[in-house]
Kinemage of the C-alpha trace (Angstrom):
@kinemage 1
@onewidth
@group {chain A} dominant
@subgroup {mainchain}
@vectorlist {calphas} color= white
{ca met a 1} P 89.430 70.997 80.593
{ca thr a 2} L 87.897 67.607 81.331
{ca gly a 3} L 90.091 66.926 84.362
{ca ser a 4} L 89.019 69.978 86.316
{ca tyr a 5} L 85.330 69.183 86.738
{ca pro a 6} L 84.261 66.931 89.608
{ca asp a 7} L 82.551 63.612 89.033
{ca ala a 8} L 78.997 63.057 90.217
{ca ile a 9} L 78.716 62.791 94.005
{ca asp a 10} L 76.998 59.373 93.780
{ca pro a 11} L 77.458 57.540 90.471
{ca thr a 12} L 74.821 54.961 91.469
{ca leu a 13} L 72.152 57.704 91.296
{ca val a 14} L 73.132 59.092 87.887
{ca gly a 15} L 70.119 58.941 85.597
{ca ser a 16} L 67.605 58.782 88.456
{ca tyr a 17} L 67.043 62.535 88.896
{ca pro a 18} L 63.924 64.226 87.482
{ca ala a 19} L 64.313 65.836 84.060
{ca ser a 20} L 62.918 69.151 85.258
{ca ala a 21} L 65.303 71.406 87.159
{ca met a 22} L 65.953 75.093 87.635
{ca ser a 23} L 68.104 76.606 84.933
{ca gly a 24} L 71.324 78.371 85.896
{ca gly a 25} L 71.570 81.068 88.521
{ca gly a 26} L 72.420 81.140 92.170
{ca tyr a 27} L 76.145 81.885 91.715
{ca val a 28} L 77.383 79.035 93.969
{ca trp a 29} L 77.357 75.248 93.905
{ca asp a 30} L 77.749 72.464 96.438
{ca val a 31} L 77.840 69.155 94.541
{ca val a 32} L 77.418 67.726 91.048
{ca leu a 33} L 74.641 65.162 90.732
{ca glu a 34} L 75.260 64.265 87.076
{ca tyr a 35} L 76.202 65.629 83.667
{ca arg a 36} L 73.506 65.786 81.001
{ca val a 37} L 73.701 65.867 77.242
{ca trp a 38} L 70.445 67.024 75.693
{ca cys a 39} L 69.631 65.677 72.220
{ca his a 40} L 67.398 67.435 69.687
{ca pro a 41} L 65.772 65.477 66.835
{ca glu a 42} L 65.177 68.713 64.910
{ca arg a 43} L 68.976 69.174 64.896
{ca gly a 44} L 69.763 65.639 63.747
{ca ala a 45} L 69.543 63.489 66.896
{ca ala a 46} L 67.760 60.147 66.659
{ca asp a 47} L 64.012 60.563 67.178
{ca leu a 48} L 63.509 58.445 70.304
{ca glu a 49} L 60.748 60.475 71.996
{ca asp a 50} L 58.240 61.259 69.226
{ca gly a 51} L 60.017 64.466 68.240
{ca ser a 52} L 60.676 65.649 71.805
{ca asp a 53} L 64.094 66.484 73.212
{ca tyr a 54} L 65.691 63.985 75.604
{ca tyr a 55} L 68.978 63.602 77.454
{ca tyr a 56} L 71.591 61.079 78.505
{ca ser a 57} L 73.167 61.199 81.974
{ca phe a 58} L 76.810 60.661 82.863
{ca ala a 59} L 78.863 60.463 86.059
{ca ser a 60} L 81.818 62.333 84.562
{ca phe a 61} L 82.232 65.367 82.376
{ca ala a 62} L 84.750 63.510 80.201
{ca asp a 63} L 82.195 60.810 79.320
{ca ala a 64} L 79.477 63.410 78.670
{ca gln a 65} L 81.778 65.446 76.425
{ca ala a 66} L 82.889 62.377 74.467
{ca phe a 67} L 79.245 61.429 73.875
{ca ala a 68} L 78.308 64.982 72.813
{ca asp a 69} L 81.273 65.151 70.435
{ca his a 70} L 80.134 62.018 68.590
{ca thr a 71} L 76.340 62.415 68.650
{ca ala a 72} L 74.412 64.298 65.986
{ca gly a 73} L 71.972 66.844 67.393
{ca ala a 74} L 73.573 66.840 70.860
{ca glu a 75} L 74.191 69.969 72.941
{ca lys a 76} L 77.366 70.448 74.919
{ca pro a 77} L 77.101 68.891 78.406
{ca leu a 78} L 75.348 70.593 81.314
{ca ala a 79} L 75.925 69.898 84.997
{ca leu a 80} L 73.025 69.058 87.291
{ca ile a 81} L 74.084 70.608 90.592
{ca val a 82} L 72.795 71.051 94.128
{ca gln a 83} L 72.789 74.413 95.847
{ca glu a 84} L 72.081 74.018 99.579
{ca glu a 85} L 72.075 77.838 99.747
{ca tyr a 86} L 72.357 80.320 96.906
{ca ile a 87} L 72.338 83.977 95.936
{ca asp a 88} L 69.213 85.331 94.264
{ca glu a 89} L 69.680 88.403 92.083
{ca ser a 90} L 66.149 89.714 91.514
{ca ala a 91} L 67.453 92.791 89.679
{ca pro a 92} L 70.977 93.820 88.681
{ca gly a 93} L 72.948 94.361 91.885
{ca lys a 94} L 70.052 93.368 94.207
{ca tyr a 95} L 71.149 90.226 96.020
{ca arg a 96} L 69.396 88.011 98.546
{ca his a 97} L 70.844 85.053 100.475
{ca val a 98} L 68.432 82.133 100.045
{ca lys a 99} L 68.793 79.250 102.501
{ca lys a 100} L 66.830 76.669 100.589
{ca arg a 101} L 67.959 73.586 98.667
{ca arg a 102} L 67.744 73.879 94.916
{ca val a 103} L 68.683 71.607 92.018
{ca ala a 104} L 69.714 73.368 88.811
{ca glu a 105} L 71.202 72.689 85.412
{ca trp a 106} L 74.327 74.774 84.941
{ca gln a 107} L 76.781 75.509 82.199
{ca val a 108} L 79.710 73.262 83.031
{ca glu a 109} L 82.094 76.232 82.891
{ca phe a 110} L 80.470 77.609 86.067
{ca leu a 111} L 82.039 74.662 87.954
{ca ala a 112} L 85.407 76.368 87.498
{ca arg a 113} L 84.271 78.565 90.398
{ca pro a 114} L 85.243 77.193 93.809
{ca arg a 115} L 82.570 75.241 95.685
{ca arg a 116} L 80.541 77.153 98.229
{ca thr a 117} L 82.082 77.280 101.684
{ca pro a 118} L 80.347 78.416 104.893
{ca gln a 119} L 81.835 81.895 104.291
{ca thr a 120} L 81.230 82.340 100.548
{ca ile a 121} L 77.752 83.859 100.715
{ca pro a 122} L 78.250 85.833 103.966
{ca asp a 123} L 81.445 87.327 102.480
{ca phe a 124} L 79.581 88.142 99.257
{ca met a 125} L 76.741 89.835 101.174
{ca ala a 126} L 79.001 91.709 103.654
{ca pro a 127} L 78.855 95.531 103.633
{ca asp a 128} L 82.641 95.645 103.212
{ca ala a 129} L 82.690 93.224 100.243
{ca pro a 130} L 84.822 94.335 97.297
{ca ala a 131} L 83.133 96.467 94.641
{ca asn a 132} L 83.314 93.458 92.333
{ca arg a 133} L 81.489 90.958 94.553
{ca leu a 134} L 81.803 88.291 91.876
{ca ala a 135} L 85.520 88.112 92.670
{ca ile a 136} L 84.469 86.336 95.886
{ca ile a 137} L 82.450 83.774 93.925
{ca arg a 138} L 85.347 83.276 91.502
{ca gly a 139} L 87.789 82.682 94.375
{ca gln a 140} L 89.730 85.842 93.545
{ca ala a 141} L 89.033 87.835 96.739
């Protein structure tokens, strides 16, 4: 599925983003900043950071996946994404539209969802939204 994931929005900035980021969540995405492959010395990766985990950054999913496939102790790639707005689910079924920029590491498979449009979150939050609101996020409603 390497061809279906977008490349980083600005390849010249790949590798320049802070290591710390939110993890998952938010349901929607706007752009991909980079793909990351985390390496774990305790799982066989080279010990380059005194026993600490570290990552390599890539502009494309294909390059990240190829690296992960051939590197001992590497996780599968993650996407570092930007959410200009997102959906907070504080408890199951309790949603809140958050209009605040957030950078998060996501499972790459979440990028199979369509990018956020101006209507994605309003449609999701609408009183007449389908019973399965996630169908909106998945581009199925």
